[in-house]
Each structure stands twice: as structure tokens, then as C-alpha cells.
ChimeraX commands (.cxc) that place a marker at each C-alpha (Angstrom):
marker #1 position 71.32,-163.57,41.83 radius 0.5
marker #1 position 68.32,-165.60,44.20 radius 0.5
marker #1 position 70.54,-168.54,44.78 radius 0.5
marker #1 position 69.76,-168.28,48.49 radius 0.5
marker #1 position 65.94,-167.93,48.23 radius 0.5
marker #1 position 65.92,-171.74,45.86 radius 0.5
marker #1 position 63.96,-175.08,46.63 radius 0.5
marker #1 position 61.79,-172.86,49.99 radius 0.5
marker #1 position 58.56,-173.96,51.16 radius 0.5
marker #1 position 56.85,-170.64,52.05 radius 0.5
marker #1 position 53.21,-170.70,53.51 radius 0.5
marker #1 position 51.74,-167.37,53.76 radius 0.5
marker #1 position 48.77,-165.23,54.89 radius 0.5
marker #1 position 46.80,-164.01,51.83 radius 0.5
marker #1 position 43.68,-161.12,51.53 radius 0.5
marker #1 position 42.28,-161.28,48.46 radius 0.5
marker #1 position 39.61,-158.80,47.90 radius 0.5
marker #1 position 37.35,-160.04,44.35 radius 0.5
marker #1 position 34.60,-158.32,42.98 radius 0.5
marker #1 position 32.38,-160.86,40.62 radius 0.5
marker #1 position 30.09,-160.16,38.03 radius 0.5
marker #1 position 27.67,-163.48,37.79 radius 0.5
marker #1 position 24.64,-164.20,35.50 radius 0.5
marker #1 position 21.57,-165.47,36.57 radius 0.5
marker #1 position 22.10,-168.65,38.58 radius 0.5
marker #1 position 18.43,-169.89,37.53 radius 0.5
marker #1 position 18.33,-169.33,33.72 radius 0.5
marker #1 position 22.34,-169.22,33.30 radius 0.5
marker #1 position 20.94,-166.30,30.23 radius 0.5
marker #1 position 25.01,-164.95,30.04 radius 0.5
marker #1 position 24.24,-161.54,31.09 radius 0.5
marker #1 position 26.36,-161.25,33.79 radius 0.5
marker #1 position 24.65,-158.33,36.15 radius 0.5
marker #1 position 24.65,-159.66,39.25 radius 0.5
marker #1 position 27.69,-158.12,41.59 radius 0.5
marker #1 position 29.04,-159.44,44.49 radius 0.5
marker #1 position 31.93,-158.37,46.81 radius 0.5
marker #1 position 33.92,-160.76,48.62 radius 0.5
marker #1 position 36.93,-160.57,51.10 radius 0.5
marker #1 position 38.11,-163.80,51.24 radius 0.5
marker #1 position 41.17,-164.62,53.50 radius 0.5
marker #1 position 43.36,-167.46,53.86 radius 0.5
marker #1 position 46.51,-168.89,53.48 radius 0.5
marker #1 position 49.33,-169.83,50.49 radius 0.5
marker #1 position 51.54,-172.37,50.08 radius 0.5
marker #1 position 54.48,-171.10,47.55 radius 0.5
marker #1 position 56.98,-173.53,46.78 radius 0.5
marker #1 position 60.29,-171.84,44.84 radius 0.5
marker #1 position 62.38,-174.09,42.71 radius 0.5
marker #1 position 66.56,-173.10,41.36 radius 0.5
marker #1 position 66.77,-170.04,40.07 radius 0.5
marker #1 position 67.51,-169.09,36.21 radius 0.5
marker #1 position 68.57,-166.73,34.36 radius 0.5
marker #1 position 66.25,-164.89,32.12 radius 0.5
marker #1 position 67.75,-162.18,29.84 radius 0.5
marker #1 position 71.22,-160.98,28.87 radius 0.5
marker #1 position 71.58,-156.83,29.17 radius 0.5
marker #1 position 74.57,-155.49,27.41 radius 0.5
marker #1 position 75.71,-154.65,31.67 radius 0.5
marker #1 position 75.27,-158.07,32.37 radius 0.5
marker #1 position 72.33,-160.83,33.03 radius 0.5
marker #1 position 68.97,-160.95,34.61 radius 0.5
marker #1 position 67.24,-163.59,36.71 radius 0.5
marker #1 position 63.61,-164.99,37.67 radius 0.5
marker #1 position 63.51,-167.03,40.58 radius 0.5
marker #1 position 60.21,-169.63,39.19 radius 0.5
marker #1 position 57.72,-170.92,42.17 radius 0.5
marker #1 position 54.43,-172.72,41.74 radius 0.5
marker #1 position 51.21,-172.53,44.69 radius 0.5
marker #1 position 50.36,-175.83,46.50 radius 0.5
marker #1 position 47.55,-175.39,48.38 radius 0.5
marker #1 position 45.58,-172.17,48.49 radius 0.5
marker #1 position 42.26,-172.15,50.38 radius 0.5
marker #1 position 40.01,-168.71,51.19 radius 0.5
marker #1 position 37.35,-167.62,52.33 radius 0.5
marker #1 position 34.62,-164.90,53.26 radius 0.5
marker #1 position 31.04,-164.37,53.47 radius 0.5
marker #1 position 29.48,-161.84,51.00 radius 0.5
marker #1 position 25.32,-160.33,50.60 radius 0.5
marker #1 position 24.95,-163.99,49.16 radius 0.5
marker #1 position 26.89,-166.45,51.50 radius 0.5
marker #1 position 29.99,-167.90,52.62 radius 0.5
marker #1 position 32.46,-168.34,49.47 radius 0.5
marker #1 position 35.69,-170.05,49.03 radius 0.5
marker #1 position 38.60,-170.33,46.92 radius 0.5
marker #1 position 41.20,-173.13,46.19 radius 0.5
marker #1 position 43.01,-173.98,43.00 radius 0.5
marker #1 position 41.91,-175.87,40.09 radius 0.5
marker #1 position 42.63,-179.36,40.09 radius 0.5
marker #1 position 44.85,-180.32,37.79 radius 0.5
marker #1 position 45.72,-177.15,36.88 radius 0.5
marker #1 position 49.09,-175.38,38.63 radius 0.5
marker #1 position 49.66,-171.90,39.82 radius 0.5
marker #1 position 52.97,-170.75,38.58 radius 0.5
marker #1 position 54.65,-167.55,38.28 radius 0.5
marker #1 position 58.54,-166.31,39.15 radius 0.5
marker #1 position 59.99,-163.32,40.40 radius 0.5
marker #1 position 61.64,-161.23,38.18 radius 0.5
marker #1 position 64.74,-158.85,38.66 radius 0.5
marker #1 position 64.27,-155.61,37.14 radius 0.5
marker #1 position 68.00,-154.17,37.48 radius 0.5
marker #1 position 71.78,-155.92,36.57 radius 0.5
marker #1 position 73.62,-156.40,40.03 radius 0.5
marker #1 position 69.95,-155.70,42.72 radius 0.5
marker #1 position 67.78,-158.25,43.92 radius 0.5
marker #1 position 65.35,-155.95,44.46 radius 0.5
marker #1 position 62.71,-154.20,44.20 radius 0.5
marker #1 position 61.35,-157.23,42.08 radius 0.5
marker #1 position 58.80,-158.30,39.91 radius 0.5
marker #1 position 56.14,-160.77,40.93 radius 0.5
marker #1 position 54.30,-162.19,37.77 radius 0.5
marker #1 position 52.51,-165.52,38.06 radius 0.5
marker #1 position 49.22,-167.09,35.79 radius 0.5
marker #1 position 46.97,-168.16,38.71 radius 0.5
marker #1 position 44.16,-170.89,38.26 radius 0.5
marker #1 position 41.56,-171.17,40.69 radius 0.5
marker #1 position 38.67,-172.62,41.38 radius 0.5
marker #1 position 35.64,-170.65,43.63 radius 0.5
marker #1 position 32.39,-172.04,45.37 radius 0.5
marker #1 position 29.89,-169.84,45.08 radius 0.5
marker #1 position 26.45,-170.09,46.96 radius 0.5
marker #1 position 23.40,-170.86,43.95 radius 0.5
marker #1 position 26.44,-171.85,41.47 radius 0.5
marker #1 position 28.23,-174.43,43.03 radius 0.5
marker #1 position 32.13,-174.47,41.14 radius 0.5
marker #1 position 33.13,-172.35,39.29 radius 0.5
marker #1 position 36.87,-172.16,37.81 radius 0.5
marker #1 position 38.85,-169.99,35.11 radius 0.5
marker #1 position 40.09,-172.16,32.31 radius 0.5
marker #1 position 42.66,-169.50,31.39 radius 0.5
marker #1 position 44.76,-168.07,33.80 radius 0.5
marker #1 position 44.36,-165.48,35.48 radius 0.5
marker #1 position 47.48,-162.69,35.39 radius 0.5
marker #1 position 49.13,-161.61,38.62 radius 0.5
marker #1 position 51.31,-158.86,39.30 radius 0.5
marker #1 position 52.79,-156.94,41.76 radius 0.5
marker #1 position 56.77,-155.48,43.09 radius 0.5
marker #1 position 58.20,-157.30,45.89 radius 0.5
marker #1 position 60.92,-155.92,48.43 radius 0.5
marker #1 position 61.71,-159.04,49.79 radius 0.5
marker #1 position 61.64,-162.79,49.53 radius 0.5
marker #1 position 59.54,-164.33,50.66 radius 0.5
marker #1 position 57.60,-161.21,49.47 radius 0.5
marker #1 position 55.55,-160.60,52.90 radius 0.5
marker #1 position 53.12,-157.07,52.56 radius 0.5
marker #1 position 53.36,-156.85,49.08 radius 0.5
marker #1 position 49.89,-155.64,46.92 radius 0.5
marker #1 position 49.77,-157.35,43.75 radius 0.5
marker #1 position 46.54,-156.96,41.37 radius 0.5
marker #1 position 45.18,-159.62,39.56 radius 0.5
marker #1 position 43.41,-158.98,35.74 radius 0.5
marker #1 position 39.73,-160.09,34.72 radius 0.5
marker #1 position 38.96,-164.05,34.44 radius 0.5
marker #1 position 35.57,-165.56,32.95 radius 0.5
marker #1 position 34.60,-167.67,35.18 radius 0.5
marker #1 position 33.07,-171.67,33.90 radius 0.5
marker #1 position 30.95,-174.56,35.66 radius 0.5
marker #1 position 31.85,-177.69,35.70 radius 0.5
marker #1 position 29.98,-177.89,31.93 radius 0.5
marker #1 position 31.72,-175.01,30.91 radius 0.5
marker #1 position 29.38,-173.01,30.64 radius 0.5
marker #1 position 30.82,-168.96,31.20 radius 0.5
marker #1 position 28.57,-167.84,34.22 radius 0.5
marker #1 position 30.71,-165.02,35.00 radius 0.5
marker #1 position 33.48,-162.83,35.57 radius 0.5
marker #1 position 36.24,-162.37,38.33 radius 0.5
marker #1 position 37.99,-159.13,37.82 radius 0.5
marker #1 position 39.16,-155.89,39.49 radius 0.5
marker #1 position 40.58,-157.35,42.33 radius 0.5
marker #1 position 43.33,-157.27,44.31 radius 0.5
marker #1 position 45.87,-160.11,46.60 radius 0.5
marker #1 position 48.00,-159.16,49.56 radius 0.5
marker #1 position 50.46,-161.62,51.17 radius 0.5
marker #1 position 50.21,-160.53,54.83 radius 0.5
marker #1 position 52.81,-162.38,56.37 radius 0.5
marker #1 position 53.96,-166.12,57.56 radius 0.5
marker #1 position 51.21,-168.40,58.66 radius 0.5
marker link #1:1,2 radius 0.2
marker link #1:2,3 radius 0.2
marker link #1:3,4 radius 0.2
marker link #1:4,5 radius 0.2
marker link #1:5,6 radius 0.2
marker link #1:6,7 radius 0.2
marker link #1:7,8 radius 0.2
marker link #1:8,9 radius 0.2
marker link #1:9,10 radius 0.2
marker link #1:10,11 radius 0.2
marker link #1:11,12 radius 0.2
marker link #1:12,13 radius 0.2
marker link #1:13,14 radius 0.2
marker link #1:14,15 radius 0.2
marker link #1:15,16 radius 0.2
marker link #1:16,17 radius 0.2
marker link #1:17,18 radius 0.2
marker link #1:18,19 radius 0.2
marker link #1:19,20 radius 0.2
marker link #1:20,21 radius 0.2
marker link #1:21,22 radius 0.2
marker link #1:22,23 radius 0.2
marker link #1:23,24 radius 0.2
marker link #1:24,25 radius 0.2
marker link #1:25,26 radius 0.2
marker link #1:26,27 radius 0.2
marker link #1:27,28 radius 0.2
marker link #1:28,29 radius 0.2
marker link #1:29,30 radius 0.2
marker link #1:30,31 radius 0.2
marker link #1:31,32 radius 0.2
marker link #1:32,33 radius 0.2
marker link #1:33,34 radius 0.2
marker link #1:34,35 radius 0.2
marker link #1:35,36 radius 0.2
marker link #1:36,37 radius 0.2
marker link #1:37,38 radius 0.2
marker link #1:38,39 radius 0.2
marker link #1:39,40 radius 0.2
marker link #1:40,41 radius 0.2
marker link #1:41,42 radius 0.2
marker link #1:42,43 radius 0.2
marker link #1:43,44 radius 0.2
marker link #1:44,45 radius 0.2
marker link #1:45,46 radius 0.2
marker link #1:46,47 radius 0.2
marker link #1:47,48 radius 0.2
marker link #1:48,49 radius 0.2
marker link #1:49,50 radius 0.2
marker link #1:50,51 radius 0.2
marker link #1:51,52 radius 0.2
marker link #1:52,53 radius 0.2
marker link #1:53,54 radius 0.2
marker link #1:54,55 radius 0.2
marker link #1:55,56 radius 0.2
marker link #1:56,57 radius 0.2
marker link #1:57,58 radius 0.2
marker link #1:58,59 radius 0.2
marker link #1:59,60 radius 0.2
marker link #1:60,61 radius 0.2
marker link #1:61,62 radius 0.2
marker link #1:62,63 radius 0.2
marker link #1:63,64 radius 0.2
marker link #1:64,65 radius 0.2
marker link #1:65,66 radius 0.2
marker link #1:66,67 radius 0.2
marker link #1:67,68 radius 0.2
marker link #1:68,69 radius 0.2
marker link #1:69,70 radius 0.2
marker link #1:70,71 radius 0.2
marker link #1:71,72 radius 0.2
marker link #1:72,73 radius 0.2
marker link #1:73,74 radius 0.2
marker link #1:74,75 radius 0.2
marker link #1:75,76 radius 0.2
marker link #1:76,77 radius 0.2
marker link #1:77,78 radius 0.2
marker link #1:78,79 radius 0.2
marker link #1:79,80 radius 0.2
marker link #1:80,81 radius 0.2
marker link #1:81,82 radius 0.2
marker link #1:82,83 radius 0.2
marker link #1:83,84 radius 0.2
marker link #1:84,85 radius 0.2
marker link #1:85,86 radius 0.2
marker link #1:86,87 radius 0.2
marker link #1:87,88 radius 0.2
marker link #1:88,89 radius 0.2
marker link #1:89,90 radius 0.2
marker link #1:90,91 radius 0.2
marker link #1:91,92 radius 0.2
marker link #1:92,93 radius 0.2
marker link #1:93,94 radius 0.2
marker link #1:94,95 radius 0.2
marker link #1:95,96 radius 0.2
marker link #1:96,97 radius 0.2
marker link #1:97,98 radius 0.2
marker link #1:98,99 radius 0.2
marker link #1:99,100 radius 0.2
marker link #1:100,101 radius 0.2
marker link #1:101,102 radius 0.2
marker link #1:102,103 radius 0.2
marker link #1:103,104 radius 0.2
marker link #1:104,105 radius 0.2
marker link #1:105,106 radius 0.2
marker link #1:106,107 radius 0.2
marker link #1:107,108 radius 0.2
marker link #1:108,109 radius 0.2
marker link #1:109,110 radius 0.2
marker link #1:110,111 radius 0.2
marker link #1:111,112 radius 0.2
marker link #1:112,113 radius 0.2
marker link #1:113,114 radius 0.2
marker link #1:114,115 radius 0.2
marker link #1:115,116 radius 0.2
marker link #1:116,117 radius 0.2
marker link #1:117,118 radius 0.2
marker link #1:118,119 radius 0.2
marker link #1:119,120 radius 0.2
marker link #1:120,121 radius 0.2
marker link #1:121,122 radius 0.2
marker link #1:122,123 radius 0.2
marker link #1:123,124 radius 0.2
marker link #1:124,125 radius 0.2
marker link #1:125,126 radius 0.2
marker link #1:126,127 radius 0.2
marker link #1:127,128 radius 0.2
marker link #1:128,129 radius 0.2
marker link #1:129,130 radius 0.2
marker link #1:130,131 radius 0.2
marker link #1:131,132 radius 0.2
marker link #1:132,133 radius 0.2
marker link #1:133,134 radius 0.2
marker link #1:134,135 radius 0.2
marker link #1:135,136 radius 0.2
marker link #1:136,137 radius 0.2
marker link #1:137,138 radius 0.2
marker link #1:138,139 radius 0.2
marker link #1:139,140 radius 0.2
marker link #1:140,141 radius 0.2
marker link #1:141,142 radius 0.2
marker link #1:142,143 radius 0.2
marker link #1:143,144 radius 0.2
marker link #1:144,145 radius 0.2
marker link #1:145,146 radius 0.2
marker link #1:146,147 radius 0.2
marker link #1:147,148 radius 0.2
marker link #1:148,149 radius 0.2
marker link #1:149,150 radius 0.2
marker link #1:150,151 radius 0.2
marker link #1:151,152 radius 0.2
marker link #1:152,153 radius 0.2
marker link #1:153,154 radius 0.2
marker link #1:154,155 radius 0.2
marker link #1:155,156 radius 0.2
marker link #1:156,157 radius 0.2
marker link #1:157,158 radius 0.2
marker link #1:158,159 radius 0.2
marker link #1:159,160 radius 0.2
marker link #1:160,161 radius 0.2
marker link #1:161,162 radius 0.2
marker link #1:162,163 radius 0.2
marker link #1:163,164 radius 0.2
marker link #1:164,165 radius 0.2
marker link #1:165,166 radius 0.2
marker link #1:166,167 radius 0.2
marker link #1:167,168 radius 0.2
marker link #1:168,169 radius 0.2
marker link #1:169,170 radius 0.2
marker link #1:170,171 radius 0.2
marker link #1:171,172 radius 0.2
marker link #1:172,173 radius 0.2
marker link #1:173,174 radius 0.2
marker link #1:174,175 radius 0.2
marker link #1:175,176 radius 0.2
marker link #1:176,177 radius 0.2
view
């Protein structure tokens, strides 16, 4: 079903609407009372792999197109300064484009498990230990001009201390970079 889209590299422009709820940067008190909103502009490098058979329904097979992310740098200005985001070293962001209806490529569903590091003024690098789940409906591959919802995740510092929550956001794939 998705053989024409296997084993390709795509770089897309991205826009991520981020809401952060952070603790006090000096006391690390665990109270996520500081609210920061930022729009991050960047790119995402995506590599597809071979399609796989997902489910055999009574009427026929459903396929998935697995993919993973290489580089995903982005940045934006907030009321506390410049915030950057990228992948988390040692953790790979992966996902699939999942066929929803037998014998029909689109619309399909994009599912992903995203690992990222946000560099935030007064906090340094904060990362999610557990993946942020991203989901959206796609009408083409590459899934340009797609808006995907991103679920909430705890953010940890390099010592493993929870420092905040990233949530209530969306990822928009804007088109070729």
C-alpha cells in the first residue's frame, strides 16, 4: 500500500506551539506555577523504512509505514528569552503512518513517540524521559500541511529532577524545507 513511500528522507519545516509549566528556577520546589508560551519554528528530518502489515481484517490487510526522525532543531522567543528544542541524545523519535481503511491510502493516521530536549533560560536543558505521544490525520506522504496534537509530558533536568510540564501544544508540518 505504501511501497512508493519507503526508504525516503524528507526535511519539513515545522511550527510547534508550546506551553510550559515550570517550577521556580532557583528553588526547584516542584510547584509548576510558572507559565511560559512559545512558538518554535524549525525543521524535522524524517526517514521512512519498509512498510509493514499491521492488521489482517476480515476484508483485507491494513499497512503501516514506519519512520524515524534524524535532526529536529527549532527555536523561538518567549517572555523569558530564547528557547530551543531538538532531539534527545541517545533516544530516537519514531512513528508510523497507519492505514485506516482497507484498499485506501488516505486519510491515514500519523502516530509518533517523540523524545526532545528544550533549552530554557534559567533552567538549562530539560527533557522528557517518557515519550510525548503525537497524533494527526494525514492526506499525503510526506504529510505536509498537517496539524498534529501533542500530549503532555513531564520535563526533567540532567539530575533526573522533575522541573516542569510541556503540554497543550500542537505540531504543524508546514511543507518542504
